[in-house]
N, C-alpha and C positions, 0 to 999 in steps of 0.2 A: 404622351402629351402632344396635342396638336398645336405646335408652336414653331415659328421659324428659328428662334433662338432659345436655348435652354433657360428656364426660369432660374433666378437667383433665390435659393431656398436657404433660409436661416432658421435653425432650430434652437430655441432657447431652453437650456437645461439638459445636462448630461446624465439624466436618470435612465432607468430601463426603457421607458417609452420613447424618449427622444433618440437614444442610441439605436434602438431597434429600427426606428424609422430611417435614420441615416444609413444603417447597414443594408437594409433591403433596397433602398434607392441606389446605393453604390454597387450592389450586386448586379443592377440592371443599367449601369452606366450613367446614372443621374447624380450629379454632384450636389452635396449639401454641406453646410458648415454648422457645427454645434458650438454654441457659446455658453459657457458655464462660469458662475461667479467664483467657484473654488479656485484657489491658486494652483492646484495640481490634482491629479487623480487620487493622491493619498492624503489630501489636506484634512480629511475628517473621517470618522467612523461611519460606515454606511448602514449600520443597523443590524437587525437580527436575521432570521432565516425566513425563506419564502417557500411555499409549496406551489409548484408549477402545474397547472391544470392542462389536461390533454387538448381541450377545445379552445384554449385561450393562450396561456403562456407558452406551452409547448408548440402550439400551432404557429405562434409568432417566431419562435426559435427555428422551427422547420423552414419557414419562409426566409429566415436570415441565413440558412445553411449552417446552423450551429447546434442542431438538436443532438447529434451524436456526441459532440464535445460536452454539452450540458449533461447528458446521461452518464458520461464518464466521471463527472464530478458530483452528481446528485446522490442524495442519501435516501433510498426508498424506505429504510428503517425509520427515518424521521417522520413518517406518517403516523406513527403510534400516537394515540390520543388517550389520555387518562383524565378522569375526573375524581377529585377527592372531596370529602366533606370538610367542614370547618374544623373537625377534630383531626384531620390529616389521614383518615382511613380512606383507601382507594375504593371508590364505589363502582367505577366503570373503567375498563381497560380494553381498548380496541387495538390489537396488534395487526399490522399489515401482513398479508401472506408473504411467504418467502419469495423474493424476486431479486434480480440483479440488473445489470446494464442491458440495454436493448429493448426489445418489444415488450417484455414483461413489465419493465419499469414504466414504459409509456402509458400503460393502462391506468396507473394510479396518479397520485399527486406528489412525486418525490420532492424532497426539500433540497434547497441550496442556500448558502449564505448570500446575503445581498451583495457583499463585497466581491465574492467570487463571481457572481452573475454579472456584475458591472464590469469586472475585469475581463471576462470572456467577451463581452460586447465591445469594450474599448479596444482590445487587442485585435479585433476583426476589422477595424476601420483603417482606412488609408492614413498614413502619417500626416499630421497637420489638420485633420478633420475637426478636432476639438480645440477651440480657442479658450484656454484656461485664463482665469483672472478677468473675465468679461462679465462684470456685474451690470445687468441692464437697469437703467434708471427710468427711461420712458420710450414710448413708441410714437413717432411723429408721422402722420399721414402726409403723403406727397401727392402725386397724381393718382388716378384711379387704380387701386390694387397695389400700389407701390408705397412702401413705408421706410422711414429712416429710423434705425435703432441707435439709441444714445447709451453709451456705457460710462461707468463711473470714472474710468481713466481718461475720459475725453474722446475716445475713439467713436467713430460713427460707421455704420454699415447700412447700405440700401439693399432692400430685398423685394422680390416680387411675391414671395410667400413667406410669412413669418409664422412659425409653428410654436405656439406657447406650450412647452413641456416643462414649465418652470414652477410646478408644484402648487402647494396650498395657497401661497400668497402671490400668485402669478401677477406680474406687471403687464403681460400681454393681455390677460383677461380684462383688464381695466378698459381696454379699447372695445371690448365686445359686450360687457355685462357689468351691471352695477352690483352684482351679487358678491358678498364677502363671506368667508367661513364663519360659522356660528359654533360656539362652544356646545359640546354634546351633553355637558353635565357630568362627564367622567374624566378623571385625571389618572394617568399612569405615572408612577414614580419608578424609573428604571434603575436596576442595579444588576450585579452579575457575580458569577463564581468562576474563578480561573482554575484550570487544572482540576476540574471538579471531581473526577473519578479518584484522584489521589488525595486531594486536600479536603474534599467534602463528600466522602463516599455515601453517607446516608442520604444526603440531598440528591446526589446523582442517581442513586437507586430509586428514590421516590419519583424523580422526574422521568426515568425511563429513557428511551432512545428518541422520543419525539417531544410532545408537549403535554405538560400537566396543568390542569386548571382546578382551582378550588374557589368556588364562587358562592356567596351567600349574603343576604341582607345588605345589598348595595356595595359590597366590597369583594375583593378577591385577589388571588395570586395566579399569575400565568408564568410558568417556567418553560423555556424553550431550549432544547439541546441545539447547540451550534457546533461547528467543526472545531478542531484543536482542543477538545475536552472543555469547552466553555459552555456555561449555561447562562442565558440571558433571562432576567427575571423582571416582570412587570407587576408592581404592587398597585392595584386599581381601587379607586374609591369614587362613588358618586358624591360629589362635594362642590362647593363654590369654586369658581375659576381662580379666585385669589385666596384660596384656603390658607396658604402659608402666611400671607400678609395679615389676614384676620387673626391668626394665631401668634403674630409677632415673630415669625420663624425666619431665620436667615438660612436660605437654601444652601449656602456654602458651609454651614456648620453641620458636618456629617453626624456628629453625636446628637445634636438637637433634632435633626430630621429623623434619625433612627428612633429616638424616644417618642417623637410625635406619631410615627407610623405604628409603633408598638401599642401606643394608647388607642389608636384607631382600631386595632385588631385585638383588643382585650377579649379573652375568652376563646381565642382560636388555638388550635393544636400547637404544642411546643415545636414539633418538627416543621410545621409551616412557618412559624415565626423565625426560624433559623434562616429562611430566605432573606429576612431583613437583617438579622444581627450578624450573619456570617459574610456579609458583602466584601468583595475584593475590589470593587470598582467605584465605590461611593454611590451617590444618589442623584438622578437627573429627573427634574420635574417635567412631565410631558402631558399637558392638557390636550384632549382630543377634540378636533374640530371637524365640521362637515359643511358642505355647501347645501343650500336649499334643494329640495327634491320636488319636481324635476328642475334641473338647471339647464336652461336653454338660452339661446341668443339669436339675434337677427343676423343672418349670414352677411358677412362683410368681405368683399373681395380683398385678397391678399393676407387674410388673417384666419387662423383657426387654433383650436386647443386640443390637447390630448392629456390623458392621465389625470392626476390630481388637479391640474389647472382647470380641467373640464368638469370633473365629477368627484371632488374630494369626498370621501366617506369614511366611516369608522372602520378599523381593522377587522370588525366582526363580520364583514362580508367574506373575508378571505380572498377578495378579488382585486384589490387595489393594483398591485404590480402586474397581475395577469391581464387586467383590462388595459392598463397603460401600454403594455407591450403589444396587445392585440390592436389597440388604437393605432400605434405606430406602424405596425405591419399593414393594416387596412388602408391607412392614409397613403403609405408608399405604393401599395398595389393600385389604388385609384389613380395616382399620379403617373404610374408606369403605363397605364392604359393609353396607347397612342391614338385612340379615337376621340378623346375628349380634350377640352382646354383645361388649363390649370384650375380655373374657377369652377368649371363643371365637375372636375375631379373632387375638389374640396366639398362641393355641395353633396355629391354622392356619399362621400365619407361621413359627413355630418348627419345625413339622413339615416345611415346605418348605426353610427356610434351613439347618438343621443338617446334613442329609445332603450337600447340595451343598458346603457349606463344608469338611466333612471330606474330601471327594474332592479339592478344590482344595488343602487343606493337605497332603495326602499327596503331591500333585504338587510342591508347593513344597519339601517336605523332600527329595524325590528330586532336584529341580533344584539345590539348593545343595550337596547331597552330590556330585553330578557335576561341578559347576562348580569346587569346591575339593577336588580329589582329586589324588593323585600323577599320574594319567594324564588330567587334566581336558582338556588340549589335544585329545587324540584323541576323548574322549567328546563334547565340545561340537561339534567339527567334524562328527562323525557325526550328531549330533542336528540341526544346522543343515542339513546336506546332505539329510537325510531329510525335513525339514519345510518346505523352501522349493523 
C-alpha cells in the first residue's frame, strides 16, 4: 500500500472470509483487527461440513500458508455423493478415487468441518487479533474514508478501512447498499445423529462417507457425514417462511415438530423418515435467504464487503465459504500491493469479486430451484449423472 502510515483495518466478523483476510495480511506484516459478536470462539456451534475447492478455498488457504495443515485434517472420502429416491433406494453413488493427504487430495474437493476450519484460521493469528464480544451496532462516517465503529458494549473504534465480513444480516452493508436478504422459498429443519455408526448403523450406512440427498416434489433430505461419527441432517421443504406459525407449531416442542415433519413427508421411505424420528439433537428451523442477483454497490472509500455480506446465496452453489475465503485472500493481496493506495486496492478487489460472485449466485439460485421443484428427483439425477 502506498501510504506514509499503515491504515487502520477493522474486519467485522470472525468467519472463514474475515479470518483469511486477517491471516494473509499478517503474513505480510500488515496489522488488522477482527471484531466478532460472539463471546468467545466456542460460544456457538459452527455448522456442518465444507468442501474446499482447489481454485477458491484451497487457493485461499495456500495464500494463508495453511494448505498443508488443512490437508492433514481434511476428509477426501467426504466427497462421496449419493442420491436416493423418495422410497429410500440409492439411485446414484459417486465414490471419490482413493486419495490421501498431499497432492492427490488437492485435486478434489476434500471436506472439513466448519469448526475445524475456523479453529485452524484462528490459531494462525497473532494473539489479540480477534476482539470477542464486539457486536457492531452501526458505522458512522467521519472524514473521507474514515469511519467510527460503534459496538453494543459502548466501545468505539476508528478505522481507515472497514471490511464487512459480518454475514447475511451485515450492518456494514447498510452503509453501502439498501439490499436485504430475501427468503428463497425453502426452509431447512436441521437435526442430527450422534455416534451414528454405533447408535444408528442403518442410517450411517445409507449416508455413506459423504453426503446423501433424497429430493422430490419440493421436499427432501440432505444428510452429511461430519467428523466424530456425527451425521448432520437437513430436512428441506419449499414452504412459507412462517410455516410453523401458520400451523400453530411451537418450535421448542420437539414432539410437535417431529410429527409435523412426518406429516410433510407422508409416503416417503421408512428408512428416510428415521432421519426425522431418530434425532439426537432436536430440531432447528433454518429458512434460507439470498441477496438479489447481482448485488452491487457504489464504491465508497473506507468500506467494502466480502463473503455472505457481499453475496449471500443458497447453499446449493457449494461455493459460499469457498468464495468468502477467496474474497478475503484477494482483498488482502490487493492491499499488500505496495504500488497502490488503500482505496485503489479496494477498487481493484471489488472489480474482481463482484462479477464472479454474481455468476456463482446465479448458479445457486438455479440449484435451489431445481432441488426443490415438483420434478426435482429427475432434475437432480440428470445433473449428477452429467457431472460425475
